[in-house]
C-alpha positions in Angstrom: 21.3 55.4 8.8 18.8 56.9 11.2 21.1 59.4 12.8 18.6 60.3 15.5 18.8 56.7 16.9 22.3 55.8 15.7 20.9 52.6 14.2 21.7 51.8 10.6 19.7 49.6 8.2 21.6 47.9 5.4 20.1 47.6 1.9 20.5 44.8 -0.6 19.0 44.1 -4.0 18.5 40.4 -4.8 17.4 38.9 -8.1 14.9 36.0 -8.0 13.2 34.2 -10.9 9.5 34.6 -11.5 8.8 31.1 -10.2 10.4 31.9 -6.8 8.3 35.0 -6.6 5.0 33.2 -7.5 5.5 30.0 -5.5 7.7 31.3 -2.7 11.2 30.1 -1.7 13.9 30.3 0.9 17.2 31.8 -0.4 20.5 32.6 1.2 21.5 36.3 1.3 24.6 38.0 2.6 24.4 40.1 5.7 27.0 42.0 7.6 27.4 38.9 9.8 27.5 36.5 6.9 24.9 34.4 5.1 21.3 34.3 6.4 18.1 32.6 5.2 15.4 34.8 3.7 11.9 33.5 3.3 10.2 34.7 0.1 6.5 34.5 0.5 4.4 33.0 -2.3 2.9 35.8 -4.5 5.8 38.3 -3.8 5.6 41.2 -6.2 8.5 42.7 -8.1 10.1 45.5 -6.1 8.9 44.1 -2.8 11.2 44.9 0.1 11.6 42.2 2.7 13.1 42.7 6.1 15.6 40.7 8.2 15.0 42.3 11.6 18.1 43.0 13.6 20.4 41.8 10.9 21.6 45.3 9.8 24.6 47.4 10.9 25.3 47.5 14.6 24.7 50.7 16.5 27.9 52.7 17.0 29.2 52.1 20.6 26.5 49.4 21.2 26.9 46.3 19.1 23.9 44.7 20.7 21.5 47.2 19.1 21.2 46.7 15.4 19.4 48.1 12.4 17.4 45.9 9.9 18.6 44.4 6.7 16.3 45.5 3.9 16.2 43.3 0.8 14.6 44.6 -2.4 13.5 41.8 -4.8 14.2 42.1 -8.5 12.0 39.5 -10.2 13.7 38.3 -13.4 11.4 37.1 -16.3 12.7 34.7 -18.9 13.7 36.2 -22.2 13.3 32.9 -24.0 11.1 29.9 -23.4 11.5 26.4 -24.7 8.4 24.7 -26.2 7.4 22.9 -23.0 7.7 26.0 -20.8 5.6 28.0 -23.3 3.0 25.3 -23.4 2.7 25.2 -19.6 2.4 29.0 -19.3 -0.2 29.0 -22.1 -2.2 26.3 -20.1 -1.9 28.5 -17.0 -3.1 31.5 -18.9 -6.1 29.5 -20.2 -6.8 28.3 -16.7 -7.0 32.0 -15.5 -9.2 32.9 -18.4 -11.6 30.1 -17.6 -11.8 31.3 -14.0 -12.9 34.7 -15.2 -9.6 36.5 -15.3 -9.2 38.3 -18.6 -6.1 37.6 -20.6 -4.5 41.0 -21.2 -3.9 40.3 -24.9 -7.4 39.2 -25.7 -9.3 42.3 -24.7 -9.4 45.9 -25.9 -9.7 47.4 -29.3 -7.1 45.2 -31.0 -7.6 42.1 -28.8 -8.8 39.8 -31.6 -5.9 40.8 -33.9 -3.0 39.7 -31.6 -2.1 36.4 -30.0 
């Protein structure tokens, strides 16, 4: 709460998968007033904090004035990939390498030894 203004923001951590973070998505999150739609922009980074303006805790004595609802995004990476998923991700990594982006495992002192 910001006690100087008597307005409280509410915080929430939400897990999204890496595809939702990369491509963007709309998800439903819980707020003090019930479910609300949250737009996750394409390219959202892990740990990003998105804001639902005016969806936080009402001001004490003035329910019209509200804080914001802050949502921290926790991007979940897969721990196991099936063959098709791995192949698609390797194709994507190759596409990035072809466009001039260095693959992190193919550079440095030991780059040729791994991968």
